[in-house]
C-alpha positions, 0 to 999 in steps of 0.5 A: 686647115679644113676650118679655115678654108670652110670659113672663107667660102662662108664669108665669100657666099654671105658677101655675094648674097648681100651684094646680090640683095642690094643690087635688087633693092637698088635697081628696084628703087632706081626703076621706081623713082624714074617712073614716078618723076618722068614718065617720058624718060623712064623707058630710056633712062631705066634701060641705061641705068639697068645696063650700068647698074648691071656692069657695076654688078658684073664687075663686083661679082667678078672681083668677088669670084677672083677674091674667092679664088685668091683665098682658095689658092691661099688656103691650098698653099698654106695647107700644103705648107702645113703638110710639109712641115708636119711631114718634116716634123714626123721625119725629125722625130723618127730620126731622133727616135733612131738616134736615141735607140742607137744611143742606147745600144751603144750604151749597152755595148759599152756597159758590156765591154766595161763588165768584161773589162772589169772581169779580165782585170779582176783575172789579171790581178788575181794571176798577178797576185798568184805569180807574186806569191809564187815568186815570193816563195821561190825567192825565199827558198833561193839564196842567190839571185839567178842571172837575167836571161834575154827573152827570146821570141816564141817559136812558131807553134807546130801542129802536135805529132803523135809520138810513138809512145803516145801511140803505144800508151793509147794502144795499151789503154785500149788493151787493158780495157778488155783484160779479163777481170780475175777475182780472188775470194776469200771465205771464212778466216783461212781464206781471208788469211790467203787473201792478205798473203797475196796482197802483202806479196803484191800480187798484181792483175787480180781483184780481191773480195773477203766474205766472213761472218766474223766481223772482227777478223774481217776488219783485219783484211787488207782490201776494202772489198770486204762483205759481212755475210749473214748479218742478221743471222750471226750478228757478225759473231761467226758460225761457231764451227757450224757449216749449216750456219756458214750456208744459211749466211751466205744465202741470206747475203746472196744478191750482194755476192752476185752484185760483186761478182757478176762482171768477173770472168774467172774466180778463185775461191779459197777457203779452209775446210773444216770450219763453219764459215769456209765449209758452209759458204764457199759452195754457196759462193761457188754456185753463184759463180757457177750459174753466172757462167763464170770460170770457178776454181776452188783452192782449199785446205784440209785440216791437220790430223790433230784437229780431230776426226770431226773436223776432217769429216766436216772438211770432206762433206764441204769438199764433196759439196764444193766439187760439184759447183766448180770447174777445177778444185785444188786441195792442199792438205795441211798435213803435208806441211810436215814434209817441208818443215823442220823442227825450227819452222814455226807454226805461222811460217808452216801456214805461210807455206800453204798460202805460198803454194796458192799464191804461186798457183794463182800467179802462174795462172794470172801471169799467162793471161795478164803479162805479155810474154814471148809465147803469149796465152789468152783467157780462152787458152786457160778456159779451155784447159780448166773448164769442167776438169775436176781435180787439179794440182799446181806446183812452182819450181825455181832454180838458179845457177848459184845453187846448183851443185855437182853430183857424185859423178861430178856432173852439173845438173841443169837449172831448167830441169831442176825447176821442172822437177820441183813444179812436178814433185810438190809435196803439198799437193799429196801423193794420191794424185797421178799427174800422168792421167792429166787431161789439161796442162798449163806450163809457164816458163819464166826467166831472165835474159840469160834464159836459153832456147835449150833450157826452155826446151829441156824444161818442156820436155821434162814435163810433157813426158809425164803425160800419158794421154796423147790427147791431153790439152797442153798449153805452154807459155813463156815470159821474160821477168828481169827480176829473174836474172840467173834463175828460171821458174817453171809453174805447172797446172795440171787438170782433170787428174784421177786419184790413185 
């Protein structure tokens, strides 16, 4: 546009110069010819001639200026039209770009929609195939066709309302979160057998742990919580009735034992004294628990007389070390099994009696803490009776109405009193312990729906009357067990007992 305008202006300028030069030459020739041909008329003629010539040239110049303005207007209009066309072309290009972008966005949405549709279709297809498999398998089992039932519109959804059972289960969940962790640790062969007896009788509410240097015997334990101690020292072959080897084996595995028992609240350590692993390792395990602040109860057995004085001496030495690092110690002499056995009692059944004493004692304590009762006890109650109390005895007695028989005078004994007397007179606990000197006592009376208030009162009085210390801490609990309909069970744990 600028190039055309400049060319037009230059052409007009050249034409104006040419006309000016021709005008000057024409004026000079006319004046010369006039003066040469006729001097008289030179002045007037030249004047008129110059006037006409000047007029002609003025007209010519006006025409040229008009043409110049005309061309300038044409160039301006042409430039304006080109500008409008360029603006329109730019707008059109922008519109095309926007349309192309919108088209691309729509294509992308369509692609995503198609992909989602394909995924949904695949999911629906898989569901249909699964339903067809279920229908085919169901139809294969059914011999008759089920009648078709008309479809009913689904009921409007109601917001879920918390049911009483849901609230109860939630509350129970939170309560069990804070239940004390009770662990029964079987050390050595005798302790492992006691753990197996508890697991076989389905003792609940406790965890089990077996420790042994004998890998072969450890493999027979019914719990997965097993630890072979002193692997480097004994190579899994046992201690050979050497308590020092058992002690060193426990010290070698001290860190592992600590990790397994660090979160426990109460630990029962059961072992048979007189051997190698139980005699030497049980005091080490008890010391670990005692240092962790865990309520520690030792339940051990002493060997038979026929096992010799050497084994009895080792047992007494182990008991002496153990009683220093436990809160409460319960000793069951195996020799007292003869008071409960007869000529027909097998050797296995005799040891089962000793294991059942441990089972009953542990169960009576754990039931107080883990089983909700009519008169409920908690872990703090048990701890107040058993913490730092030294020697203890435990006993359990069960009596039912069907087993009662009249005495010589024809009087029928009460089952509650009979069960309490059996708990206090457990022959396995020996005769050198005076229950009247007890500083603390746990009493748990359990029965079925037919247990009366008067029976509970008589059983409790029969036990508390034996305590001489008026300041003794006696904690009483009672629970209901539907499996004991017609029977009453009385469990007693007396602590702080002095030897006769």
